[in-house]
C-alpha positions in Angstrom: 180.7 145.5 70.5 183.9 147.6 70.6 187.2 146.2 71.5 189.8 148.1 73.6 193.4 147.7 72.3 195.6 146.4 75.1 199.2 145.4 75.3 198.1 141.9 76.2 194.9 139.9 75.4 192.5 141.9 73.4 189.5 142.3 75.7 186.1 143.9 75.3 184.7 144.8 78.7 180.9 145.5 78.6 178.5 146.3 81.3 174.7 146.3 80.9 172.2 147.4 83.6 169.4 146.5 83.2 166.5 118.9 84.4 163.9 117.7 84.8 165.9 116.1 87.6 166.7 117.2 91.1 170.1 118.8 91.4 171.9 118.2 94.7 175.1 120.2 94.6 176.6 121.9 97.6 179.8 123.5 98.8 181.3 122.2 102.0 180.8 125.7 103.5 181.9 124.4 106.9 185.3 123.9 105.6 185.8 127.5 104.7 187.8 128.5 107.7 188.9 131.9 108.7 192.7 132.3 109.0 194.6 134.6 111.3 196.6 135.9 108.4 195.0 138.6 106.2 196.0 139.9 102.8 196.0 143.4 101.4 193.8 144.0 98.4 195.8 144.9 95.4 195.6 148.5 94.1 195.6 147.6 90.5 193.7 144.8 88.8 196.2 143.1 86.5 198.4 140.0 86.6 201.3 142.0 88.0 199.2 142.8 91.1 198.6 139.1 91.6 202.0 137.7 92.7 202.6 134.3 91.2 200.3 134.7 88.2 202.4 134.9 85.1 202.0 137.8 82.6 200.2 135.6 80.2 198.0 134.1 82.9 199.1 130.7 81.8 197.2 131.1 78.5 200.1 131.3 76.0 199.4 129.4 72.8 195.7 130.0 72.9 194.2 131.8 69.9 190.8 133.0 68.8 188.0 134.6 70.7 186.5 133.7 74.1 183.2 135.1 75.1 182.2 135.2 78.8 178.8 136.3 80.2 178.6 137.2 83.9 176.7 139.2 86.4 178.0 142.7 87.3 179.4 142.8 90.8 182.7 143.3 92.6 184.2 139.9 92.1 183.3 139.6 88.4 184.8 143.0 87.8 188.1 141.8 89.3 188.0 138.7 87.1 187.3 140.7 84.0 190.0 143.2 84.7 192.6 140.6 85.4 191.7 138.9 82.1 192.2 142.2 80.4 195.8 142.3 81.6 196.8 138.8 80.4 199.4 139.2 77.7 198.2 136.8 75.0 198.4 138.7 71.7 196.4 136.2 69.6 193.6 135.7 72.1 190.5 138.0 72.2 188.6 137.9 75.5 185.1 139.4 75.3 183.4 139.8 78.7 179.8 141.0 79.1 179.1 142.0 82.7 175.3 142.2 82.8 172.9 142.5 85.7 170.2 140.7 83.7 172.3 137.5 83.2 169.6 135.3 84.7 167.2 136.5 82.0 169.5 136.1 79.0 171.7 133.2 79.8 169.4 130.5 78.4 168.9 132.2 75.0 172.6 133.1 74.8 173.6 129.4 75.2 170.7 127.9 73.2 172.0 129.2 69.8 174.5 127.0 67.9 177.2 128.1 68.2 176.5 129.6 71.6 176.7 133.4 71.9 179.2 132.9 74.8 181.7 130.2 75.6 181.3 130.5 79.4 178.7 131.8 81.8 179.5 132.8 85.4 176.5 131.6 87.3 175.5 130.5 90.8 173.5 127.8 92.6 170.4 129.9 92.3 170.7 130.5 88.5 172.5 127.4 87.1 169.4 125.1 87.0 167.9 126.5 83.8 171.2 125.8 82.0 171.2 122.3 83.3 167.6 121.8 82.5 168.2 122.8 78.9 171.3 120.7 78.6 173.2 123.9 77.6 176.5 123.3 79.5 179.0 120.6 79.1 180.6 118.2 81.6 184.0 119.5 82.7 185.8 116.3 83.8 188.1 116.1 80.8 189.0 119.7 81.0 189.7 119.3 84.8 191.9 116.3 84.1 193.9 118.3 81.5 194.0 121.8 83.0 192.4 121.8 86.5 195.1 120.4 88.7 194.9 123.4 91.0 191.2 123.1 91.7 190.0 121.8 95.1 187.4 119.2 95.4 184.9 121.6 97.1 185.0 123.7 93.9 183.7 120.9 91.7 180.0 121.0 91.4 178.9 117.5 90.4 175.5 116.5 88.9 174.7 112.8 88.4 178.4 112.0 88.7 179.8 114.6 86.3 181.3 118.0 87.2 179.1 120.6 85.5 180.4 123.8 87.2 183.4 125.2 89.0 182.7 127.2 92.1 185.2 130.0 92.9 183.5 131.8 95.8 181.1 131.4 98.6 178.5 134.0 99.2 175.7 134.9 101.6 173.8 138.0 102.8 174.8 139.3 106.2 174.4 142.2 108.5 176.2 145.5 108.0 175.5 148.1 110.8 176.6 151.4 112.2 178.3 151.0 115.6 178.2 154.8 116.3 174.4 154.9 116.0 174.1 151.9 118.3 176.3 153.6 120.8 174.0 156.7 120.5 171.0 154.6 121.7 173.0 152.5 124.1 172.3 149.2 122.3 174.5 146.1 121.7 174.8 144.9 118.1 171.6 143.1 117.1 171.7 139.4 116.5 168.0 138.9 115.6 165.7 140.7 113.2 163.5 141.6 116.1 166.5 143.3 117.7 167.2 145.1 114.5 163.7 146.4 114.3 163.7 147.6 117.9 167.0 149.4 117.4 165.7 151.0 114.1 162.5 152.1 115.9 164.7 153.8 118.6 166.7 155.6 116.0 163.6 156.9 114.3 161.9 157.7 117.6 164.9 159.8 118.7 165.0 161.5 115.3 168.5 160.2 114.6 167.6 158.6 111.3 164.3 158.6 109.4 164.8 155.3 107.4 167.3 153.2 109.5 167.0 150.0 107.5 168.0 149.4 103.8 167.4 146.1 102.1 167.4 144.4 98.7 163.6 144.3 98.2 163.6 145.2 94.5 160.6 143.7 92.6 161.7 140.4 91.1 164.5 138.1 92.2 165.6 140.3 95.1 162.1 140.4 96.7 161.6 136.7 96.2 165.0 135.9 97.8 164.1 138.0 100.9 161.0 135.9 101.4 162.9 132.6 100.8 165.5 133.7 103.4 162.9 134.4 106.1 160.6 131.5 105.3 163.4 128.8 105.3 164.9 130.3 108.5 161.6 129.9 110.2 161.5 126.2 109.2 159.2 126.5 106.2 159.2 124.2 103.2 158.7 125.7 99.8 157.5 122.4 98.4 155.8 119.3 99.6 158.7 116.9 100.2 160.9 116.7 97.1 158.0 117.2 94.8 157.2 120.4 92.8 153.9 120.8 94.8 154.0 124.3 96.4 153.6 124.6 100.2 153.5 128.3 101.0 150.0 129.1 102.4 150.5 128.4 106.0 151.3 130.2 109.3 155.0 130.2 108.7 154.6 131.9 105.4 152.3 134.5 107.0 154.8 135.1 109.8 157.6 135.6 107.3 155.7 138.2 105.4 154.5 140.0 108.4 158.1 140.4 109.8 159.3 141.5 106.4 156.5 144.1 106.3 157.7 145.4 109.7 161.2 145.7 108.3 160.0 147.6 105.2 158.1 150.1 107.4 161.6 151.3 108.6 162.9 151.6 105.0 162.8 154.4 102.5 159.4 154.5 100.6 161.1 153.3 97.4 162.3 150.0 99.0 160.7 148.0 96.1 163.3 149.5 93.8 166.4 148.7 95.9 168.9 146.2 94.7 172.4 145.5 96.0 174.0 148.6 94.5 171.2 150.8 95.8 171.6 149.4 99.3 175.4 149.8 99.2 174.9 153.5 98.3 172.5 153.9 101.2 175.0 152.6 103.7 178.0 154.4 102.2 176.1 157.8 102.2 175.0 157.4 105.8 171.3 157.2 105.0 170.8 153.8 106.7 172.1 152.1 109.9 171.4 148.5 109.1 171.4 146.4 105.9 171.5 142.7 105.1 174.0 142.7 102.2 175.8 140.2 100.1 179.3 139.3 101.3 180.6 139.9 97.8 179.7 143.6 98.3 181.2 144.0 101.8 184.5 145.3 100.4 182.8 148.0 98.4 180.8 149.1 101.5 183.7 149.5 103.9 186.2 151.0 101.6 186.6 154.8 101.2 185.4 155.0 97.6 181.9 156.6 97.4 181.5 157.0 101.1 180.3 160.1 102.9 182.5 161.5 105.6 182.4 159.9 109.0 180.6 156.7 107.9 183.0 154.0 106.9 185.0 154.0 110.1 181.7 153.1 112.0 180.6 150.2 109.8 180.8 146.7 111.2 180.0 143.2 109.7 178.1 140.4 111.5 176.1 137.3 110.8 172.7 137.7 109.1 170.1 138.4 111.8 168.3 135.3 113.3 164.6 134.6 113.2 162.5 132.0 115.0 163.4 129.7 117.8 166.1 128.6 118.6 167.1 131.0 115.8 168.5 130.6 112.3 170.0 133.3 110.0 167.5 134.8 107.6 169.9 134.2 104.7 170.8 131.4 102.3 174.2 130.1 101.4 175.4 130.4 97.8 178.3 129.6 95.5 179.3 131.5 92.4 181.1 129.7 89.7 181.4 129.2 86.0 180.1 126.8 83.4 181.2 126.1 79.8 178.7 126.1 77.0 177.9 122.8 75.3 177.4 124.5 71.9 180.9 125.7 71.5 183.9 124.2 69.8 186.6 122.3 71.8 189.3 124.9 71.4 187.0 127.7 72.7 185.8 125.5 75.6 189.4 124.9 76.6 190.4 128.6 76.3 187.4 129.7 78.4 188.0 127.0 81.0 191.7 127.9 81.3 191.1 131.6 81.4 188.5 131.4 84.2 190.5 128.8 86.2 193.5 131.1 86.1 191.7 134.3 87.1 189.8 132.7 90.0 192.9 130.8 91.4 194.8 131.4 94.6 197.1 134.1 93.1 194.1 136.3 92.2 192.2 135.3 95.4 195.0 136.4 97.7 195.6 139.6 95.7 192.0 140.6 95.8 190.8 139.1 99.1 188.3 141.8 99.8 186.4 140.9 96.6 185.0 137.6 97.7 185.2 134.6 100.1 187.3 132.7 97.6 187.3 128.9 97.4 190.8 128.4 96.0 193.1 126.2 98.0 195.6 128.5 99.9 193.3 131.5 100.0 193.9 133.6 103.2 190.7 135.1 104.4 190.3 138.9 105.0 188.3 141.0 107.5 185.6 141.5 104.8 184.9 137.7 104.9 183.7 138.0 108.5 180.0 138.4 107.8 179.7 135.4 105.4 181.8 133.2 107.7 179.6 134.2 110.7 176.5 133.4 108.7 177.8 130.0 107.8 178.7 129.3 111.4 175.2 130.3 112.6 173.6 127.6 110.4 172.2 129.3 107.4 170.5 127.0 104.9 171.8 126.5 101.4 169.7 128.0 98.7 167.5 125.2 97.2 168.7 123.8 93.9 165.6 122.2 92.2 164.5 122.1 88.6 161.4 124.2 89.4 163.0 126.6 91.8 163.3 129.4 89.2 159.6 129.2 88.6 158.9 129.7 92.3 161.3 132.6 92.5 159.6 134.3 89.6 156.2 133.8 91.1 157.3 135.2 94.5 159.0 138.2 92.9 155.9 139.2 91.0 153.0 138.2 93.3 154.2 139.6 96.7 154.3 143.2 95.4 150.7 143.9 96.2 151.1 142.7 99.8 154.0 145.2 100.4 152.0 147.9 98.7 149.1 147.3 101.2 146.7 145.9 98.7 146.1 142.4 100.1 146.7 140.2 103.1 149.7 137.9 103.6 147.6 134.7 103.1 146.0 136.0 99.9 149.4 137.0 98.5 150.8 133.5 99.2 147.8 132.0 97.5 148.5 134.2 94.5 152.1 133.0 94.5 151.0 129.4 94.5 148.5 129.9 91.7 151.0 131.7 89.5 153.7 129.1 90.2 151.2 126.3 89.5 150.3 127.7 86.1 154.0 127.9 85.1 154.9 124.5 86.6 152.0 122.9 84.7 153.2 124.6 81.5 156.7 123.1 82.1 155.3 119.7 82.8 156.3 119.6 86.5 152.7 119.5 87.8 149.6 117.7 86.6 147.4 120.3 84.8 144.3 118.5 86.1 144.8 119.9 89.6 
């Protein structure tokens, strides 16, 4: 790794493309209220652009090196850039922004000492770290250095705070108002209405592939199914057990609606992740997309956008499915954990660095980067889609010890269905069989079944 010399903290900024117990952790999403006041996003990502954040980010006196592993998206780029500007000459901050964080985080924290002192994670990816006992309780660090944290940021497991949430997230609808006007349609509120509007756009030769979506093979494809299935009232498992419960009429209905959606997408839809969908919307190649709220700011700004596109983009709640209707989206938090296999000084430095750069000063300076959870955050127009999805009753993403195994099975075994090679019911049976094999190997299910 190379290190960039800076006037402040020395910071290497890297990007890479590429419990056996039930965990019940949730953000009080209903308490995330929209405010009338809005805040302008700062032009420069440094402490000077975050009024109230001192030049040293409150990190003076810390020494050594701090390693942080995080996914690569708008919010983590803000955090990494603010850290880069913190003027702490004797502190090295090494940040690896990596889109494959889910695949490498366990190995990175299993080594002793851990390869990173902190991991930026989410409710959908923290479970393997908890299962492996790879992250430490944060109660003592909070008592010493976490006075500014709100209660809703503290993710508690079995009575101990194991993660700090700094933002809420959900997928929601982004649409082109000008194209709806061209076909004399109101903004859609259900997936059936999105499909009808998209078919009209294609039928009138206004747009060949009106819908874009995060259907990339793997995590993205799995999440799309989970969104639709839960919204329709499906249960992924039998009660609170690891027994799968997918082969049913609800599962078939979810896949069949998803198939209708993909028929209005570009042929390479199984390669599309968030960045690909953002590009489709910015370049005017799609009229509708269900996108992460954390990417809303990058969609509606002028950077990378084709002419006569951005001014027509609007944000709304994720489209509803079923009766009486629930958003086909799940609620998430993103936050950070501290490695168990790191020394106390490094743990403190990582905790203080991430607490400072996700606090209210940074939140209000970079409001368009996230729906921040810091007390005193003033919401911005880019929060509208997430807040509307929360209000419409989206379900939290399930946090269960075996959830990552289900996600992996869905992401691999549904592909053939979308390629036209098998029926919905057969695909769901394949998912259950794949999941069952993995769950037996992990000891969650009896291998005799």
